[in-house]
N, CA, C and O atoms as a CHARMM CRD file, in Angstrom:
* protein
*
  300
    1    1 UNK  N     68.73500  98.73000 104.75000 PROA 1      0.00000
    2    1 UNK  CA    68.97800  97.33500 104.47200 PROA 1      0.00000
    3    1 UNK  C     68.67000  96.47600 105.70200 PROA 1      0.00000
    4    1 UNK  O     68.18400  95.35300 105.57100 PROA 1      0.00000
    5    2 UNK  N     68.95500  97.00800 106.89900 PROA 2      0.00000
    6    2 UNK  CA    68.72300  96.22300 108.11200 PROA 2      0.00000
    7    2 UNK  C     67.26200  95.83800 108.27200 PROA 2      0.00000
    8    2 UNK  O     66.95800  94.83000 108.91000 PROA 2      0.00000
    9    3 UNK  N     66.35600  96.61700 107.70700 PROA 3      0.00000
   10    3 UNK  CA    64.93100  96.30400 107.80100 PROA 3      0.00000
   11    3 UNK  C     64.52800  95.18900 106.83800 PROA 3      0.00000
   12    3 UNK  O     63.47900  94.56800 107.01000 PROA 3      0.00000
   13    4 UNK  N     65.35600  94.93700 105.82900 PROA 4      0.00000
   14    4 UNK  CA    64.99100  93.98000 104.78000 PROA 4      0.00000
   15    4 UNK  C     65.61400  92.60400 104.94700 PROA 4      0.00000
   16    4 UNK  O     65.16500  91.64400 104.32100 PROA 4      0.00000
   17    5 UNK  N     66.64600  92.49300 105.78400 PROA 5      0.00000
   18    5 UNK  CA    67.34700  91.21700 105.94600 PROA 5      0.00000
   19    5 UNK  C     67.52800  90.90100 107.42700 PROA 5      0.00000
   20    5 UNK  O     67.36800  91.77100 108.28200 PROA 5      0.00000
   21    6 UNK  N     67.86000  89.66000 107.71500 PROA 6      0.00000
   22    6 UNK  CA    68.05200  89.24200 109.10400 PROA 6      0.00000
   23    6 UNK  C     69.36800  89.73500 109.69400 PROA 6      0.00000
   24    6 UNK  O     69.44300  90.02800 110.88700 PROA 6      0.00000
   25    7 UNK  N     70.41000  89.82900 108.86200 PROA 7      0.00000
   26    7 UNK  CA    71.71600  90.22500 109.35500 PROA 7      0.00000
   27    7 UNK  C     72.47200  90.98300 108.27400 PROA 7      0.00000
   28    7 UNK  O     72.41800  90.63000 107.09600 PROA 7      0.00000
   29    8 UNK  N     73.17400  92.02400 108.69100 PROA 8      0.00000
   30    8 UNK  CA    74.01900  92.78700 107.78100 PROA 8      0.00000
   31    8 UNK  C     75.46200  92.59900 108.22800 PROA 8      0.00000
   32    8 UNK  O     75.77400  92.71700 109.41300 PROA 8      0.00000
   33    9 UNK  N     76.33700  92.30600 107.27800 PROA 9      0.00000
   34    9 UNK  CA    77.75500  92.13300 107.55100 PROA 9      0.00000
   35    9 UNK  C     78.53200  93.05100 106.60800 PROA 9      0.00000
   36    9 UNK  O     78.32300  93.03100 105.39500 PROA 9      0.00000
   37   10 UNK  N     79.42000  93.84600 107.17300 PROA 10     0.00000
   38   10 UNK  CA    80.31900  94.67700 106.37500 PROA 10     0.00000
   39   10 UNK  C     81.63400  93.91200 106.28200 PROA 10     0.00000
   40   10 UNK  O     82.27700  93.64900 107.29800 PROA 10     0.00000
   41   11 UNK  N     82.02800  93.56100 105.07600 PROA 11     0.00000
   42   11 UNK  CA    83.27200  92.82200 104.85400 PROA 11     0.00000
   43   11 UNK  C     84.26500  93.73600 104.15400 PROA 11     0.00000
   44   11 UNK  O     84.07000  94.10600 102.99600 PROA 11     0.00000
   45   12 UNK  N     85.33200  94.09900 104.86000 PROA 12     0.00000
   46   12 UNK  CA    86.36200  94.97100 104.29700 PROA 12     0.00000
   47   12 UNK  C     87.39800  94.10300 103.60500 PROA 12     0.00000
   48   12 UNK  O     87.99100  93.22700 104.23600 PROA 12     0.00000
   49   13 UNK  N     87.62700  94.33400 102.30200 PROA 13     0.00000
   50   13 UNK  CA    88.55000  93.48600 101.54700 PROA 13     0.00000
   51   13 UNK  C     89.57700  94.26200 100.73200 PROA 13     0.00000
   52   13 UNK  O     90.25000  93.67700  99.88300 PROA 13     0.00000
   53   14 UNK  N     89.71200  95.54500 100.96500 PROA 14     0.00000
   54   14 UNK  CA    90.71900  96.31800 100.22100 PROA 14     0.00000
   55   14 UNK  C     92.11200  95.79900 100.56100 PROA 14     0.00000
   56   14 UNK  O     92.35500  95.34800 101.68000 PROA 14     0.00000
   57   15 UNK  N     93.01200  95.86200  99.60700 PROA 15     0.00000
   58   15 UNK  CA    94.32800  95.29200  99.87900 PROA 15     0.00000
   59   15 UNK  C     95.37700  96.32300 100.26700 PROA 15     0.00000
   60   15 UNK  O     96.41400  95.95000 100.81400 PROA 15     0.00000
   61   16 UNK  N     95.14900  97.59700 100.00700 PROA 16     0.00000
   62   16 UNK  CA    96.11400  98.61400 100.43400 PROA 16     0.00000
   63   16 UNK  C     95.38300  99.86900 100.87800 PROA 16     0.00000
   64   16 UNK  O     94.32100 100.20800 100.35800 PROA 16     0.00000
   65   17 UNK  N     95.96600 100.53900 101.83700 PROA 17     0.00000
   66   17 UNK  CA    95.49200 101.84600 102.27500 PROA 17     0.00000
   67   17 UNK  C     96.56900 102.44200 103.16500 PROA 17     0.00000
   68   17 UNK  O     97.56200 101.78200 103.46900 PROA 17     0.00000
   69   18 UNK  N     96.38100 103.66500 103.57600 PROA 18     0.00000
   70   18 UNK  CA    97.37600 104.32000 104.42100 PROA 18     0.00000
   71   18 UNK  C     97.55000 103.55500 105.73000 PROA 18     0.00000
   72   18 UNK  O     96.58500 103.03100 106.28700 PROA 18     0.00000
   73   19 UNK  N     98.77400 103.49700 106.20900 PROA 19     0.00000
   74   19 UNK  CA    99.06000 102.88000 107.49900 PROA 19     0.00000
   75   19 UNK  C     99.06200 103.99300 108.52600 PROA 19     0.00000
   76   19 UNK  O     99.77400 104.98500 108.36800 PROA 19     0.00000
   77   20 UNK  N     98.27100 103.84000 109.57700 PROA 20     0.00000
   78   20 UNK  CA    98.08600 104.91100 110.54000 PROA 20     0.00000
   79   20 UNK  C     98.97400 104.73800 111.76000 PROA 20     0.00000
   80   20 UNK  O     98.82600 103.78700 112.52700 PROA 20     0.00000
   81   21 UNK  N     99.89200 105.66900 111.92300 PROA 21     0.00000
   82   21 UNK  CA   100.71200 105.76200 113.13300 PROA 21     0.00000
   83   21 UNK  C    100.76000 107.22800 113.53200 PROA 21     0.00000
   84   21 UNK  O    100.86100 108.07200 112.64100 PROA 21     0.00000
   85   22 UNK  N    100.69700 107.58700 114.79800 PROA 22     0.00000
   86   22 UNK  CA   100.53800 106.64500 115.90300 PROA 22     0.00000
   87   22 UNK  C     99.12900 106.07700 115.91200 PROA 22     0.00000
   88   22 UNK  O     98.19100 106.67300 115.38300 PROA 22     0.00000
   89   23 UNK  N     99.00900 104.92200 116.52000 PROA 23     0.00000
   90   23 UNK  CA    97.69900 104.28200 116.54500 PROA 23     0.00000
   91   23 UNK  C     96.73500 105.05400 117.43400 PROA 23     0.00000
   92   23 UNK  O     97.14500 105.91400 118.21200 PROA 23     0.00000
   93   24 UNK  N     95.47300 104.74400 117.31300 PROA 24     0.00000
   94   24 UNK  CA    94.42400 105.39000 118.10100 PROA 24     0.00000
   95   24 UNK  C     94.33000 104.62100 119.41600 PROA 24     0.00000
   96   24 UNK  O     93.77300 103.52400 119.46400 PROA 24     0.00000
   97   25 UNK  N     94.87600 105.20200 120.47400 PROA 25     0.00000
   98   25 UNK  CA    95.00300 104.47200 121.73100 PROA 25     0.00000
   99   25 UNK  C     93.78100 104.50200 122.63200 PROA 25     0.00000
  100   25 UNK  O     93.55300 103.56300 123.39500 PROA 25     0.00000
  101   26 UNK  N     92.99200 105.56500 122.55600 PROA 26     0.00000
  102   26 UNK  CA    91.86200 105.70200 123.47300 PROA 26     0.00000
  103   26 UNK  C     90.61500 106.14700 122.72300 PROA 26     0.00000
  104   26 UNK  O     90.68700 106.60400 121.58200 PROA 26     0.00000
  105   27 UNK  N     89.48700 106.00600 123.37600 PROA 27     0.00000
  106   27 UNK  CA    88.23100 106.45800 122.79800 PROA 27     0.00000
  107   27 UNK  C     88.24000 107.98000 122.63300 PROA 27     0.00000
  108   27 UNK  O     87.73000 108.49800 121.63900 PROA 27     0.00000
  109   28 UNK  N     88.81100 108.68600 123.59100 PROA 28     0.00000
  110   28 UNK  CA    88.90400 110.15000 123.47000 PROA 28     0.00000
  111   28 UNK  C     89.74600 110.55300 122.25800 PROA 28     0.00000
  112   28 UNK  O     89.39800 111.48700 121.53500 PROA 28     0.00000
  113   29 UNK  N     90.84600 109.84900 122.04500 PROA 29     0.00000
  114   29 UNK  CA    91.70100 110.11400 120.88300 PROA 29     0.00000
  115   29 UNK  C     90.91100 109.89500 119.59600 PROA 29     0.00000
  116   29 UNK  O     90.98800 110.70500 118.67200 PROA 29     0.00000
  117   30 UNK  N     90.15700 108.80600 119.53400 PROA 30     0.00000
  118   30 UNK  CA    89.33100 108.51000 118.35600 PROA 30     0.00000
  119   30 UNK  C     88.32500 109.62800 118.10900 PROA 30     0.00000
  120   30 UNK  O     88.20900 110.12700 116.99000 PROA 30     0.00000
  121   31 UNK  N     87.60300 110.01800 119.14700 PROA 31     0.00000
  122   31 UNK  CA    86.58800 111.06300 118.99800 PROA 31     0.00000
  123   31 UNK  C     87.20600 112.37900 118.54300 PROA 31     0.00000
  124   31 UNK  O     86.63200 113.07300 117.70400 PROA 31     0.00000
  125   32 UNK  N     88.37000 112.72900 119.08800 PROA 32     0.00000
  126   32 UNK  CA    89.04100 113.96500 118.68100 PROA 32     0.00000
  127   32 UNK  C     89.45800 113.92000 117.21600 PROA 32     0.00000
  128   32 UNK  O     89.31600 114.90800 116.49600 PROA 32     0.00000
  129   33 UNK  N     89.97000 112.78200 116.77800 PROA 33     0.00000
  130   33 UNK  CA    90.39300 112.66400 115.37500 PROA 33     0.00000
  131   33 UNK  C     89.20100 112.79700 114.43800 PROA 33     0.00000
  132   33 UNK  O     89.30200 113.43500 113.39000 PROA 33     0.00000
  133   34 UNK  N     88.07300 112.20000 114.80700 PROA 34     0.00000
  134   34 UNK  CA    86.87000 112.30200 113.97200 PROA 34     0.00000
  135   34 UNK  C     86.35900 113.73400 113.96800 PROA 34     0.00000
  136   34 UNK  O     86.02300 114.26400 112.90900 PROA 34     0.00000
  137   35 UNK  N     86.29300 114.37500 115.14000 PROA 35     0.00000
  138   35 UNK  CA    85.79700 115.75500 115.23100 PROA 35     0.00000
  139   35 UNK  C     86.66900 116.73000 114.44700 PROA 35     0.00000
  140   35 UNK  O     86.15900 117.69300 113.87300 PROA 35     0.00000
  141   36 UNK  N     87.98800 116.48600 114.41700 PROA 36     0.00000
  142   36 UNK  CA    88.92100 117.36700 113.68700 PROA 36     0.00000
  143   36 UNK  C     88.99700 117.01400 112.20500 PROA 36     0.00000
  144   36 UNK  O     89.71300 117.66800 111.44600 PROA 36     0.00000
  145   37 UNK  N     88.26300 115.98500 111.79100 PROA 37     0.00000
  146   37 UNK  CA    88.32600 115.49300 110.40400 PROA 37     0.00000
  147   37 UNK  C     89.75300 115.12000 110.02700 PROA 37     0.00000
  148   37 UNK  O     90.20700 115.39000 108.91500 PROA 37     0.00000
  149   38 UNK  N     90.45300 114.49400 110.97300 PROA 38     0.00000
  150   38 UNK  CA    91.81800 114.03300 110.70600 PROA 38     0.00000
  151   38 UNK  C     91.78800 112.95800 109.62900 PROA 38     0.00000
  152   38 UNK  O     90.78200 112.27400 109.44200 PROA 38     0.00000
  153   39 UNK  N     92.88400 112.82200 108.94100 PROA 39     0.00000
  154   39 UNK  CA    92.99900 111.78500 107.92600 PROA 39     0.00000
  155   39 UNK  C     93.01000 110.41900 108.61100 PROA 39     0.00000
  156   39 UNK  O     93.87600 110.13600 109.43800 PROA 39     0.00000
  157   40 UNK  N     92.03600 109.57900 108.25600 PROA 40     0.00000
  158   40 UNK  CA    91.92300 108.23400 108.81900 PROA 40     0.00000
  159   40 UNK  C     91.80800 107.22700 107.68200 PROA 40     0.00000
  160   40 UNK  O     91.24600 107.54300 106.63300 PROA 40     0.00000
  161   41 UNK  N     92.33300 106.01900 107.87500 PROA 41     0.00000
  162   41 UNK  CA    92.19300 104.99800 106.85100 PROA 41     0.00000
  163   41 UNK  C     90.71100 104.67700 106.59900 PROA 41     0.00000
  164   41 UNK  O     89.88600 104.73900 107.51000 PROA 41     0.00000
  165   42 UNK  N     90.40500 104.34400 105.38100 PROA 42     0.00000
  166   42 UNK  CA    89.02100 104.00800 105.02100 PROA 42     0.00000
  167   42 UNK  C     88.48900 102.84500 105.84200 PROA 42     0.00000
  168   42 UNK  O     87.31600 102.83600 106.21500 PROA 42     0.00000
  169   43 UNK  N     89.33800 101.86200 106.12900 PROA 43     0.00000
  170   43 UNK  CA    88.88000 100.70700 106.90600 PROA 43     0.00000
  171   43 UNK  C     88.41700 101.12900 108.29800 PROA 43     0.00000
  172   43 UNK  O     87.46300 100.56000 108.83000 PROA 43     0.00000
  173   44 UNK  N     89.07700 102.11000 108.88700 PROA 44     0.00000
  174   44 UNK  CA    88.66900 102.60700 110.20500 PROA 44     0.00000
  175   44 UNK  C     87.32000 103.31000 110.09300 PROA 44     0.00000
  176   44 UNK  O     86.45200 103.11800 110.94400 PROA 44     0.00000
  177   45 UNK  N     87.13600 104.11400 109.06200 PROA 45     0.00000
  178   45 UNK  CA    85.86900 104.81900 108.88300 PROA 45     0.00000
  179   45 UNK  C     84.71500 103.85200 108.65400 PROA 45     0.00000
  180   45 UNK  O     83.63600 104.03400 109.21900 PROA 45     0.00000
  181   46 UNK  N     84.92800 102.82400 107.82900 PROA 46     0.00000
  182   46 UNK  CA    83.88000 101.83400 107.60500 PROA 46     0.00000
  183   46 UNK  C     83.60100 101.04400 108.87800 PROA 46     0.00000
  184   46 UNK  O     82.45200 100.69600 109.15100 PROA 46     0.00000
  185   47 UNK  N     84.64000 100.75700 109.65900 PROA 47     0.00000
  186   47 UNK  CA    84.47100 100.05700 110.92000 PROA 47     0.00000
  187   47 UNK  C     83.63700 100.89800 111.88600 PROA 47     0.00000
  188   47 UNK  O     82.73400 100.37700 112.54000 PROA 47     0.00000
  189   48 UNK  N     83.93400 102.17900 111.97700 PROA 48     0.00000
  190   48 UNK  CA    83.15900 103.06900 112.84900 PROA 48     0.00000
  191   48 UNK  C     81.70000 103.11900 112.41900 PROA 48     0.00000
  192   48 UNK  O     80.80200 103.08900 113.26100 PROA 48     0.00000
  193   49 UNK  N     81.46200 103.19300 111.12300 PROA 49     0.00000
  194   49 UNK  CA    80.08500 103.21600 110.61300 PROA 49     0.00000
  195   49 UNK  C     79.35700 101.92200 110.96900 PROA 49     0.00000
  196   49 UNK  O     78.18700 101.95600 111.34700 PROA 49     0.00000
  197   50 UNK  N     80.03700 100.78800 110.85100 PROA 50     0.00000
  198   50 UNK  CA    79.42500  99.50500 111.18900 PROA 50     0.00000
  199   50 UNK  C     79.09600  99.44800 112.68200 PROA 50     0.00000
  200   50 UNK  O     78.02800  98.97300 113.06800 PROA 50     0.00000
  201   51 UNK  N     80.01100  99.93100 113.51300 PROA 51     0.00000
  202   51 UNK  CA    79.76600  99.96200 114.95600 PROA 51     0.00000
  203   51 UNK  C     78.53700 100.81300 115.25800 PROA 51     0.00000
  204   51 UNK  O     77.66600 100.40500 116.02600 PROA 51     0.00000
  205   52 UNK  N     78.47000 101.99200 114.65400 PROA 52     0.00000
  206   52 UNK  CA    77.34700 102.89800 114.90500 PROA 52     0.00000
  207   52 UNK  C     76.02000 102.32800 114.42200 PROA 52     0.00000
  208   52 UNK  O     74.97200 102.60400 115.00400 PROA 52     0.00000
  209   53 UNK  N     76.06600 101.53800 113.36500 PROA 53     0.00000
  210   53 UNK  CA    74.84900 100.91600 112.83700 PROA 53     0.00000
  211   53 UNK  C     74.51900  99.59900 113.53500 PROA 53     0.00000
  212   53 UNK  O     73.45900  99.01900 113.30200 PROA 53     0.00000
  213   54 UNK  N     75.41500  99.13500 114.38000 PROA 54     0.00000
  214   54 UNK  CA    75.16600  97.88300 115.10200 PROA 54     0.00000
  215   54 UNK  C     75.22300  96.65900 114.21300 PROA 54     0.00000
  216   54 UNK  O     74.49500  95.69100 114.43400 PROA 54     0.00000
  217   55 UNK  N     76.09700  96.69700 113.19200 PROA 55     0.00000
  218   55 UNK  CA    76.24200  95.55500 112.29500 PROA 55     0.00000
  219   55 UNK  C     77.64700  94.97200 112.42100 PROA 55     0.00000
  220   55 UNK  O     78.57300  95.64000 112.88100 PROA 55     0.00000
  221   56 UNK  N     77.78300  93.74400 112.01400 PROA 56     0.00000
  222   56 UNK  CA    79.05400  93.04000 112.10500 PROA 56     0.00000
  223   56 UNK  C     80.04600  93.58700 111.08100 PROA 56     0.00000
  224   56 UNK  O     79.69100  93.81100 109.92400 PROA 56     0.00000
  225   57 UNK  N     81.28900  93.80100 111.51000 PROA 57     0.00000
  226   57 UNK  CA    82.36100  94.26900 110.62300 PROA 57     0.00000
  227   57 UNK  C     83.45900  93.22000 110.62300 PROA 57     0.00000
  228   57 UNK  O     83.98200  92.86000 111.67700 PROA 57     0.00000
  229   58 UNK  N     83.80500  92.73400 109.45000 PROA 58     0.00000
  230   58 UNK  CA    84.89200  91.76500 109.30300 PROA 58     0.00000
  231   58 UNK  C     86.00500  92.39600 108.49000 PROA 58     0.00000
  232   58 UNK  O     85.77300  92.92800 107.40400 PROA 58     0.00000
  233   59 UNK  N     87.21000  92.33300 109.02100 PROA 59     0.00000
  234   59 UNK  CA    88.35900  92.86700 108.30500 PROA 59     0.00000
  235   59 UNK  C     89.06000  91.71400 107.61000 PROA 59     0.00000
  236   59 UNK  O     89.72400  90.90600 108.25800 PROA 59     0.00000
  237   60 UNK  N     88.91600  91.63500 106.29300 PROA 60     0.00000
  238   60 UNK  CA    89.53600  90.57300 105.51700 PROA 60     0.00000
  239   60 UNK  C     90.82800  91.00600 104.86000 PROA 60     0.00000
  240   60 UNK  O     91.25200  90.41100 103.87000 PROA 60     0.00000
  241   61 UNK  N     91.45500  92.03300 105.39800 PROA 61     0.00000
  242   61 UNK  CA    92.66700  92.59100 104.80600 PROA 61     0.00000
  243   61 UNK  C     93.70400  92.84100 105.89800 PROA 61     0.00000
  244   61 UNK  O     93.38300  92.77000 107.08400 PROA 61     0.00000
  245   62 UNK  N     94.94200  93.13300 105.50700 PROA 62     0.00000
  246   62 UNK  CA    96.00900  93.30800 106.49300 PROA 62     0.00000
  247   62 UNK  C     96.08500  94.70300 107.12000 PROA 62     0.00000
  248   62 UNK  O     97.12000  95.05900 107.68400 PROA 62     0.00000
  249   63 UNK  N     95.02300  95.49300 107.03700 PROA 63     0.00000
  250   63 UNK  CA    95.07300  96.84100 107.58800 PROA 63     0.00000
  251   63 UNK  C     95.11000  96.82100 109.11400 PROA 63     0.00000
  252   63 UNK  O     94.73100  95.84300 109.75900 PROA 63     0.00000
  253   64 UNK  N     95.57900  97.92900 109.66000 PROA 64     0.00000
  254   64 UNK  CA    95.62100  98.09400 111.10900 PROA 64     0.00000
  255   64 UNK  C     94.35100  98.80300 111.58700 PROA 64     0.00000
  256   64 UNK  O     94.41600  99.89300 112.15500 PROA 64     0.00000
  257   65 UNK  N     93.20600  98.17900 111.35300 PROA 65     0.00000
  258   65 UNK  CA    91.90700  98.78300 111.64600 PROA 65     0.00000
  259   65 UNK  C     91.57600  98.77600 113.13100 PROA 65     0.00000
  260   65 UNK  O     91.01600  99.74100 113.65000 PROA 65     0.00000
  261   66 UNK  N     91.91700  97.70600 113.80500 PROA 66     0.00000
  262   66 UNK  CA    91.44800  97.51600 115.17900 PROA 66     0.00000
  263   66 UNK  C     92.40500  98.12900 116.20100 PROA 66     0.00000
  264   66 UNK  O     93.04100  97.42300 116.98400 PROA 66     0.00000
  265   67 UNK  N     92.49000  99.44700 116.17300 PROA 67     0.00000
  266   67 UNK  CA    93.27500 100.19300 117.15100 PROA 67     0.00000
  267   67 UNK  C     92.59000 100.06400 118.51100 PROA 67     0.00000
  268   67 UNK  O     91.38300  99.82600 118.56200 PROA 67     0.00000
  269   68 UNK  N     93.31900 100.21300 119.60300 PROA 68     0.00000
  270   68 UNK  CA    92.70100 100.12100 120.92600 PROA 68     0.00000
  271   68 UNK  C     91.50100 101.05800 121.10300 PROA 68     0.00000
  272   68 UNK  O     90.51500 100.67100 121.73000 PROA 68     0.00000
  273   69 UNK  N     91.56400 102.26800 120.56800 PROA 69     0.00000
  274   69 UNK  CA    90.45200 103.20600 120.68200 PROA 69     0.00000
  275   69 UNK  C     89.22200 102.75200 119.90900 PROA 69     0.00000
  276   69 UNK  O     88.09600 102.99900 120.34200 PROA 69     0.00000
  277   70 UNK  N     89.41900 102.09600 118.77800 PROA 70     0.00000
  278   70 UNK  CA    88.29800 101.57700 117.98400 PROA 70     0.00000
  279   70 UNK  C     87.65800 100.39700 118.70200 PROA 70     0.00000
  280   70 UNK  O     86.43200 100.28400 118.73700 PROA 70     0.00000
  281   71 UNK  N     88.46000  99.53100 119.26500 PROA 71     0.00000
  282   71 UNK  CA    87.93800  98.38400 120.02300 PROA 71     0.00000
  283   71 UNK  C     87.15700  98.87600 121.23500 PROA 71     0.00000
  284   71 UNK  O     86.09600  98.34200 121.56000 PROA 71     0.00000
  285   72 UNK  N     87.69100  99.90300 121.90200 PROA 72     0.00000
  286   72 UNK  CA    86.99000 100.48700 123.05600 PROA 72     0.00000
  287   72 UNK  C     85.64000 101.05800 122.62200 PROA 72     0.00000
  288   72 UNK  O     84.65000 100.91000 123.33900 PROA 72     0.00000
  289   73 UNK  N     85.58900 101.70000 121.47400 PROA 73     0.00000
  290   73 UNK  CA    84.34600 102.24700 120.94500 PROA 73     0.00000
  291   73 UNK  C     83.32500 101.13900 120.65900 PROA 73     0.00000
  292   73 UNK  O     82.13200 101.30600 120.91500 PROA 73     0.00000
  293   74 UNK  N     83.79200 100.03700 120.14100 PROA 74     0.00000
  294   74 UNK  CA    82.90900  98.91900 119.83000 PROA 74     0.00000
  295   74 UNK  C     82.29200  98.31100 121.10200 PROA 74     0.00000
  296   74 UNK  O     81.14000  97.87600 121.10700 PROA 74     0.00000
  297   75 UNK  N     83.08100  98.29700 122.15900 PROA 75     0.00000
  298   75 UNK  CA    82.57900  97.73100 123.42100 PROA 75     0.00000
  299   75 UNK  C     81.49500  98.60400 124.00200 PROA 75     0.00000
  300   75 UNK  O     80.95100  98.29000 125.06100 PROA 75     0.00000
C-alpha cells in the first residue's frame, strides 16, 4: 500500500482488549516478550507493526498501548 499512496495511517479504534500489567518498561523487555510469544494486546502488536513499517499509528481508544518500551522502540 505504501507504494500506491502518499501516506499510510494505522488508526486503532477497538473499544476493549486485555489490559497489560506489568507494563513494558524497556526495549529489552519488549523484545523478550515478542521473542517468547507472550500474550500482548492487539493494539500493541498493531503499533509495533506500524513502527516497523514506518507508518503513522494513531490510538483512538483507551488502551494502554504506549508503554515506555514501545515508545523507546518507536524512537
